[in-house]
C-alpha positions as CSV (number, residue, x, y, z in Angstrom):
1,M,-0.3,0.1,-0.1
2,K,3.0,2.3,0.2
3,K,3.2,2.7,-3.6
4,Y,-0.2,4.7,-3.3
5,I,1.1,6.8,-0.5
6,I,4.2,7.5,-2.6
7,L,1.4,8.1,-5.2
8,L,-0.1,10.6,-3.5
9,F,2.9,12.6,-2.8
10,I,4.1,13.1,-5.8
11,N,1.1,14.0,-7.3
12,A,1.0,16.6,-4.8
13,A,4.5,17.6,-5.8
14,M,4.1,18.1,-9.4
15,I,0.6,20.0,-8.8
16,F,2.4,22.5,-7.0
17,A,5.3,22.5,-8.6
18,G,6.9,25.7,-10.8
19,G,4.4,28.6,-10.9
20,N,1.8,27.0,-8.2
21,H,4.6,27.3,-5.4
22,S,3.7,30.4,-4.2
23,N,0.6,29.2,-4.1
24,K,1.5,26.2,-1.8
25,E,3.4,28.7,0.5
26,N,0.3,30.3,0.9
27,Y,-2.0,27.3,1.7
28,I,0.8,26.1,4.1
29,E,0.8,29.6,6.2
30,R,-2.6,30.0,6.0
31,L,-3.4,26.6,7.5
32,N,-0.5,27.0,10.0
33,N,-2.6,30.0,11.3
34,L,-5.5,28.0,11.6
35,L,-4.5,25.3,13.1
36,D,-2.2,27.2,15.6
37,R,-5.3,29.3,16.4
38,E,-7.5,25.6,16.9
39,I,-4.4,24.5,19.8
40,S,-3.5,27.5,21.5
41,L,-7.4,29.2,22.1
42,W,-8.3,25.7,23.4
43,Y,-5.7,24.6,25.8
44,P,-5.4,25.3,28.6
45,L,-8.6,27.3,28.6
46,C,-10.8,24.1,28.7
47,I,-8.8,21.7,31.3
48,D,-10.8,21.5,34.7
49,T,-8.2,21.7,37.0
50,V,-10.5,20.7,39.9
51,Y,-12.4,18.0,38.6
52,G,-10.7,16.6,36.1
53,G,-11.4,16.1,32.2
54,Y,-11.9,19.0,30.0
55,F,-15.0,22.0,30.0
56,S,-17.2,21.7,27.5
57,D,-19.0,24.7,27.1
58,I,-17.0,28.1,26.1
59,N,-19.0,30.9,25.0
60,Y,-18.6,33.5,22.0
61,K,-16.1,35.2,23.6
62,W,-13.8,32.5,24.8
63,E,-15.1,32.4,28.3
64,L,-16.3,29.1,30.2
65,K,-20.0,29.6,31.3
66,G,-22.5,26.3,31.1
67,T,-23.5,23.4,32.8
68,Q,-20.1,21.8,32.0
69,N,-21.3,18.3,31.8
70,K,-18.6,15.8,29.8
71,M,-19.6,13.1,27.4
72,I,-17.1,10.5,26.7
73,V,-16.8,11.3,22.8
74,T,-15.6,15.4,23.4
75,Q,-13.4,14.0,26.5
76,A,-12.0,11.5,24.3
77,R,-11.6,14.3,20.9
78,H,-9.9,16.3,23.0
79,I,-7.3,13.4,23.7
80,W,-6.9,12.5,20.2
81,S,-6.6,15.9,19.0
82,I,-3.7,17.1,21.2
83,S,-2.0,13.3,20.5
84,N,-2.5,13.6,16.8
85,A,-0.8,17.3,16.6
86,A,2.2,16.2,18.8
87,I,2.7,13.0,16.5
88,N,3.1,15.2,13.4
89,F,4.5,18.4,14.8
90,P,7.0,18.9,17.6
91,E,5.9,22.0,18.1
92,Y,2.9,20.9,19.8
93,R,4.6,18.1,22.1
94,K,4.2,20.8,25.0
95,Y,0.6,20.3,24.8
96,L,1.0,16.4,25.7
97,K,0.2,17.3,29.2
98,Y,-3.2,18.3,28.7
99,A,-3.8,14.8,26.9
100,K,-2.0,13.1,29.6
101,H,-4.9,15.1,32.0
102,G,-7.9,13.6,29.7
103,V,-6.7,10.0,30.4
104,E,-6.6,10.3,33.7
105,F,-10.1,11.2,33.8
106,L,-11.0,8.4,31.0
107,T,-9.2,5.9,33.6
108,S,-10.5,7.3,36.6
109,I,-14.2,8.4,36.3
110,M,-15.6,7.8,33.1
111,W,-14.5,3.8,33.0
112,D,-17.0,1.8,34.4
113,K,-15.2,-0.3,36.9
114,K,-18.2,-2.7,37.7
115,Y,-19.4,-3.7,34.0
116,G,-16.4,-2.1,31.6
117,G,-17.2,-0.3,28.7
118,F,-17.4,3.8,29.2
119,Y,-20.0,5.8,30.5
120,D,-21.7,8.2,28.1
121,L,-22.5,11.1,29.9
122,V,-21.3,12.7,33.5
123,D,-21.7,15.8,35.0
124,R,-18.8,18.1,35.4
125,K,-17.8,16.4,39.2
126,G,-17.9,13.1,37.5
127,K,-21.8,11.7,38.5
128,V,-23.4,9.7,35.8
129,I,-26.2,11.2,33.8
130,K,-29.0,9.0,32.9
131,E,-31.3,8.7,29.9
132,N,-34.8,7.8,30.8
133,R,-33.8,6.6,34.3
134,K,-31.2,4.3,32.7
135,I,-27.4,4.2,32.1
136,I,-26.9,4.0,28.3
137,K,-23.7,3.0,27.1
138,K,-23.4,3.3,23.0
139,A,-20.8,2.1,20.6
140,Y,-20.2,5.9,19.3
141,G,-18.4,7.0,22.6
142,N,-16.4,4.2,23.2
143,A,-14.9,4.2,19.9
144,F,-13.8,7.8,20.2
145,A,-12.3,6.4,23.3
146,I,-10.3,4.0,21.6
147,Y,-9.5,6.6,19.0
148,G,-7.6,8.7,21.4
149,L,-6.2,6.6,23.7
150,S,-4.4,4.5,20.8
151,A,-3.3,8.2,19.7
152,Y,-2.2,9.4,23.1
153,F,0.0,5.9,23.1
154,K,1.5,6.5,19.5
155,A,2.3,9.8,20.7
156,T,3.8,9.0,24.4
157,G,4.5,5.5,24.8
158,D,2.0,5.4,27.7
159,S,1.2,1.5,27.5
160,N,-1.3,1.9,30.3
161,A,-3.2,4.1,27.4
162,L,-2.8,1.1,25.0
163,K,-3.8,-1.3,27.6
164,L,-7.1,0.7,27.6
165,A,-8.2,1.2,24.3
166,V,-7.5,-2.6,23.5
167,K,-10.0,-3.1,26.9
168,T,-12.2,-1.0,25.3
169,F,-12.1,-2.9,21.9
170,E,-12.9,-6.1,23.6
171,W,-15.3,-5.0,25.8
172,L,-17.0,-3.7,22.4
173,D,-16.1,-6.9,20.8
174,K,-18.3,-8.8,23.5
175,H,-21.1,-7.0,23.8
176,S,-21.5,-4.6,20.7
177,Y,-20.7,-7.2,17.9
178,D,-23.5,-8.6,16.1
179,E,-22.1,-12.3,15.7
180,K,-25.6,-12.7,13.6
181,Y,-25.9,-9.9,11.3
182,G,-22.7,-8.1,11.4
183,G,-21.7,-4.6,12.6
184,Y,-22.2,-3.0,15.6
185,F,-25.4,-2.2,17.9
186,Q,-25.2,1.4,19.0
187,F,-26.9,0.7,22.3
188,M,-26.0,-1.4,25.3
189,E,-27.4,-1.2,29.0
190,R,-24.7,-0.7,31.7
191,N,-24.1,-4.1,32.1
192,G,-23.2,-4.2,28.1
193,T,-26.3,-6.3,27.5
194,P,-27.2,-5.0,23.4
195,L,-30.1,-3.4,22.4
196,I,-30.9,-5.2,19.7
197,N,-34.2,-3.2,18.5
198,G,-32.4,-0.1,19.1
199,Y,-33.0,2.7,21.8
200,D,-36.0,5.4,22.5
201,H,-37.3,5.0,18.5
202,T,-33.6,4.9,16.9
203,P,-33.0,1.9,14.9
204,P,-30.1,-0.2,16.3
205,K,-27.2,0.1,13.7
206,D,-26.4,3.3,11.8
207,Q,-23.7,4.6,10.0
208,N,-22.4,7.2,11.7
209,S,-21.4,4.8,15.0
210,S,-19.9,2.4,12.0
211,I,-17.6,5.0,10.2
212,H,-16.1,5.9,13.8
213,L,-15.8,2.4,14.4
214,L,-14.1,2.4,11.7
215,E,-11.5,5.1,12.3
216,A,-11.0,4.1,16.1
217,F,-10.3,0.7,14.7
218,T,-7.8,1.8,12.3
219,E,-6.0,4.0,14.7
220,L,-5.6,1.3,17.0
221,Y,-4.4,-1.1,14.5
222,K,-1.8,1.6,13.7
223,V,0.1,0.9,16.9
224,W,-1.9,-2.9,17.7
225,K,-1.1,-5.5,15.1
226,N,-3.4,-7.5,16.2
227,D,-5.5,-10.8,13.8
228,H,-8.5,-10.1,15.8
229,L,-8.6,-6.6,15.3
230,K,-7.8,-6.8,12.0
231,E,-10.4,-9.1,11.1
232,R,-13.2,-6.8,12.8
233,L,-11.6,-3.6,10.7
234,E,-12.0,-5.5,7.7
235,S,-15.6,-6.2,8.7
236,I,-16.9,-3.2,9.2
237,F,-15.1,-1.5,6.4
238,Y,-16.8,-3.8,4.0
239,L,-19.9,-3.4,5.6
240,I,-19.8,0.7,5.5
241,R,-17.9,0.5,1.5
242,D,-20.2,-2.5,0.0
243,K,-23.6,-1.8,2.0
244,I,-23.7,1.5,4.2
245,V,-22.7,3.2,0.9
246,S,-25.6,3.2,-1.8
247,P,-24.7,2.7,-5.5
248,D,-25.3,6.2,-6.0
249,G,-22.7,7.2,-4.0
250,Y,-24.1,8.6,-0.8
251,M,-24.5,6.8,2.8
252,R,-27.7,5.7,3.8
253,L,-28.0,6.6,7.6
254,F,-30.0,4.4,9.9
255,F,-30.6,-0.1,9.5
256,T,-32.3,-2.9,11.2
257,R,-30.5,-5.5,13.0
258,D,-30.5,-7.7,9.9
259,L,-29.2,-4.4,8.3
260,Q,-31.9,-3.0,5.9
261,P,-31.5,0.5,5.2
262,I,-34.4,2.7,6.9
263,S,-36.5,4.2,3.9
264,Y,-39.6,7.0,4.4
265,R,-39.1,7.5,1.0
266,D,-42.9,6.0,0.3
267,S,-44.0,7.6,3.5
268,S,-46.7,10.5,3.7
269,N,-45.0,13.8,3.6
270,E,-46.0,14.3,7.3
271,I,-44.3,10.6,8.2
272,R,-41.4,11.6,6.4
273,A,-40.8,15.1,8.0
274,R,-41.3,14.0,11.1
275,N,-38.4,11.1,10.4
276,Y,-35.6,13.0,8.6
277,E,-33.0,12.3,11.1
278,F,-33.1,9.1,10.5
279,D,-33.1,9.3,6.4
280,H,-31.3,12.1,4.4
281,V,-28.0,12.3,2.3
282,S,-25.5,13.9,5.0
283,F,-23.1,15.8,2.6
284,G,-20.8,16.3,5.6
285,H,-20.6,12.6,6.5
286,D,-20.4,11.4,3.1
287,I,-17.2,13.6,2.2
288,E,-15.5,12.6,5.3
289,I,-16.2,8.5,4.8
290,A,-14.4,9.1,1.5
291,Y,-11.2,9.9,3.5
292,L,-11.8,7.5,6.4
293,L,-12.1,4.8,4.0
294,L,-9.0,5.6,2.0
295,E,-7.2,5.7,5.6
296,A,-8.6,2.4,6.4
297,S,-7.4,0.6,2.9
298,E,-4.1,1.8,2.8
299,I,-3.7,0.9,6.9
300,L,-5.1,-2.6,6.0
301,E,-2.9,-2.6,2.6
302,L,-5.9,-4.5,1.0
303,K,-5.5,-5.5,-2.7
304,D,-8.7,-3.5,-3.9
305,H,-7.5,-0.6,-3.0
306,N,-8.9,1.0,-6.3
307,V,-11.8,-0.2,-5.6
308,T,-11.8,1.8,-2.6
309,L,-10.5,4.8,-4.4
310,R,-13.1,5.0,-6.9
311,I,-16.3,4.6,-4.0
312,A,-14.3,7.5,-2.4
313,Q,-14.7,9.8,-5.3
314,K,-17.9,8.9,-6.3
315,L,-18.9,10.2,-2.6
316,T,-16.9,13.3,-3.0
317,D,-18.3,13.8,-6.4
318,H,-21.9,13.3,-5.1
319,T,-21.5,15.6,-2.6
320,L,-19.7,18.5,-4.8
321,R,-22.2,18.0,-7.2
322,N,-25.4,18.1,-5.1
323,G,-24.3,19.3,-1.8
324,W,-21.9,22.6,-2.5
325,D,-23.3,26.0,-2.7
326,S,-22.1,27.4,-5.9
327,E,-22.7,30.6,-5.3
328,K,-21.5,31.1,-2.0
329,G,-19.5,28.1,-1.3
330,G,-18.8,25.1,1.5
331,I,-21.3,22.6,1.6
332,Y,-25.1,22.1,2.6
333,D,-26.2,20.2,5.7
334,R,-28.9,17.9,4.3
335,G,-30.2,16.4,1.1
336,Y,-33.0,14.3,0.1
337,Y,-34.2,12.3,-3.0
338,F,-37.9,12.5,-2.8
339,K,-40.1,10.3,-4.9
340,G,-40.8,10.4,-8.5
341,R,-37.5,13.1,-8.7
342,D,-34.1,12.1,-10.2
343,K,-32.5,16.1,-8.5
344,I,-31.9,16.4,-4.9
345,T,-33.3,18.2,-2.6
346,I,-31.6,20.5,-0.3
347,I,-33.8,20.1,3.3
348,R,-31.5,21.7,5.1
349,N,-29.4,24.8,4.2
350,T,-27.2,25.0,7.0
351,K,-23.6,25.0,6.9
352,E,-22.0,23.0,9.8
353,W,-18.1,23.8,10.8
354,W,-17.3,20.2,11.5
355,A,-18.7,18.9,7.6
356,Q,-16.4,22.2,6.0
357,A,-13.6,20.9,7.8
358,E,-14.4,17.4,6.2
359,A,-14.6,18.7,2.8
360,L,-11.3,20.8,2.4
361,N,-9.5,17.7,4.0
362,T,-11.5,15.3,1.3
363,T,-10.9,17.6,-1.9
364,L,-7.4,18.1,-1.5
365,I,-6.5,14.3,-1.0
366,M,-8.7,13.5,-4.0
367,S,-6.9,16.6,-6.2
368,R,-3.8,14.5,-5.8
369,Y,-5.2,11.1,-6.4
370,F,-7.3,12.8,-9.8
371,P,-5.6,15.9,-10.9
372,N,-6.8,15.9,-14.0
373,T,-10.6,15.0,-14.1
374,K,-13.7,16.5,-15.3
375,I,-14.2,17.9,-11.3
376,D,-11.2,20.2,-10.4
377,Y,-10.7,19.3,-6.9
378,K,-8.3,21.8,-6.4
379,T,-10.5,24.7,-7.2
380,Y,-12.6,23.0,-4.6
381,F,-10.4,22.9,-1.7
382,E,-8.9,26.7,-2.8
383,K,-12.5,27.9,-3.0
384,Q,-13.6,25.6,0.7
385,L,-10.7,27.3,2.6
386,K,-11.6,30.8,1.7
387,Y,-15.2,29.8,2.6
388,I,-13.8,28.9,6.1
389,E,-11.8,32.0,6.3
390,N,-14.5,34.2,5.7
391,N,-17.7,32.4,7.2
392,L,-16.3,30.4,9.7
393,I,-13.6,31.8,11.3
394,D,-14.6,34.5,14.2
395,P,-12.5,37.5,13.2
396,I,-12.2,39.4,16.2
397,Y,-12.3,36.2,19.3
398,G,-11.0,33.4,16.7
399,G,-12.4,30.2,16.3
400,W,-14.6,28.5,14.2
401,Y,-18.4,29.7,14.0
402,F,-20.5,26.8,14.3
403,W,-22.3,27.0,11.4
404,G,-21.4,29.2,8.5
405,K,-22.7,33.0,9.2
406,D,-23.8,32.8,5.3
407,S,-26.3,30.1,6.4
408,V,-27.4,31.4,10.1
409,E,-27.6,34.5,11.6
410,K,-26.0,36.1,14.5
411,M,-23.0,33.3,14.7
412,E,-20.8,36.0,16.0
413,Y,-22.9,35.2,19.3
414,Y,-23.1,31.4,19.1
415,P,-20.9,29.3,21.8
416,K,-17.4,28.3,20.7
417,A,-18.0,25.1,22.2
418,S,-20.2,22.6,23.5
419,I,-20.4,18.9,23.8
420,W,-20.8,18.2,20.5
421,K,-18.2,20.9,19.4
422,A,-14.3,20.3,20.0
423,N,-11.5,21.0,17.5
424,Y,-11.5,17.1,16.4
425,H,-12.4,17.9,12.7
426,T,-10.7,20.9,12.0
427,T,-6.8,20.1,13.8
428,R,-7.5,17.1,11.6
429,A,-8.5,18.6,8.5
430,L,-6.0,21.0,9.1
431,I,-3.2,18.6,10.0
432,N,-4.0,16.2,6.9
433,C,-4.1,19.2,4.2
434,L,-0.4,20.2,6.1
435,K,1.0,16.8,5.8
436,L,0.0,16.5,2.1
437,L,1.1,20.3,1.2
438,E,4.5,19.6,2.7
439,N,5.5,16.7,1.4
């Protein structure tokens, strides 16, 4: 698989050679500035030195304000963001003490010492918050714990972090993996019993937990070459590539236990509208999984990498053709294929920060693999970077708005952080782009 990585860097050098060299240096400078702000604004501000872990709620002026509940997803993402930055750029290694702070919180507070697995949500002091009077554990959150702990081990060599990552994988494998139909149950009781029919009107399996299990297992496999892990990584990879991704180039979102996609296309307008959450085209996730599939394929050294590459390109092309705002730039949040219509309809035209970051990353990757195709990925990358700078970056206080200010008013007063907004998507995209441009 090294030949594909080498090809990627050769294409990068060719595209930015000669007269485009100044453009390359310009991009590197702009991306470095964005990355530096994404690290320095968050740390040490979000470090909770009293109760451990990371603060979740930060207002538009970068002031701590809110309930400060702590979700395993956000806590683990901070660990990963710091570790990943330190792995790739020596100047960020000084921040590893803040990643260690997060690992200690996961180990001492968020890991269930009685039944195993990570709690999903605790309050600032570490008390478990129940859902409908139950403690529900989720594959999605445990996946991010694996993700963050694996990267921290890679950055520091801390064997305890690796042991906990492996322990989490084994817990998920025992309780969440469906031996009968494949895939992973998203919801589990506290003791690990899977909720095979879903939970709280949500189906049992979905694309979002699946794609993040894929990236988590990929991250763990980089540092722990275990045969059983490889088997599970391959299984979730092919499930996503060949089942969750539709032949038309977008992912179906939710599934029954036997992996039949949930669709409300033939339902009444009222029922369909009530269930858009479970059935729509998510442009941000589609362009994100294009990258994650390629990453996993390379790590696994799969022989059918070219098949994956074409599927990744198809996912990217579908997003750019159907979800791109040709007037203002950026990708929309959601679309829908209504019955009897060949063309997709945009049903939510907001532009969330994370999706714009993923589009930046994937368009640059595609420009390296396919420098001479009908879709000019390099131009999309350039436009996306401009869109982010002009519509997502706060020129006064710094940081990324939640939505592009061209799509939602008064973004300048919206919080910079919540339990669902940290700097994982942004730092990953910026670092990946810098690595491609600098090689």
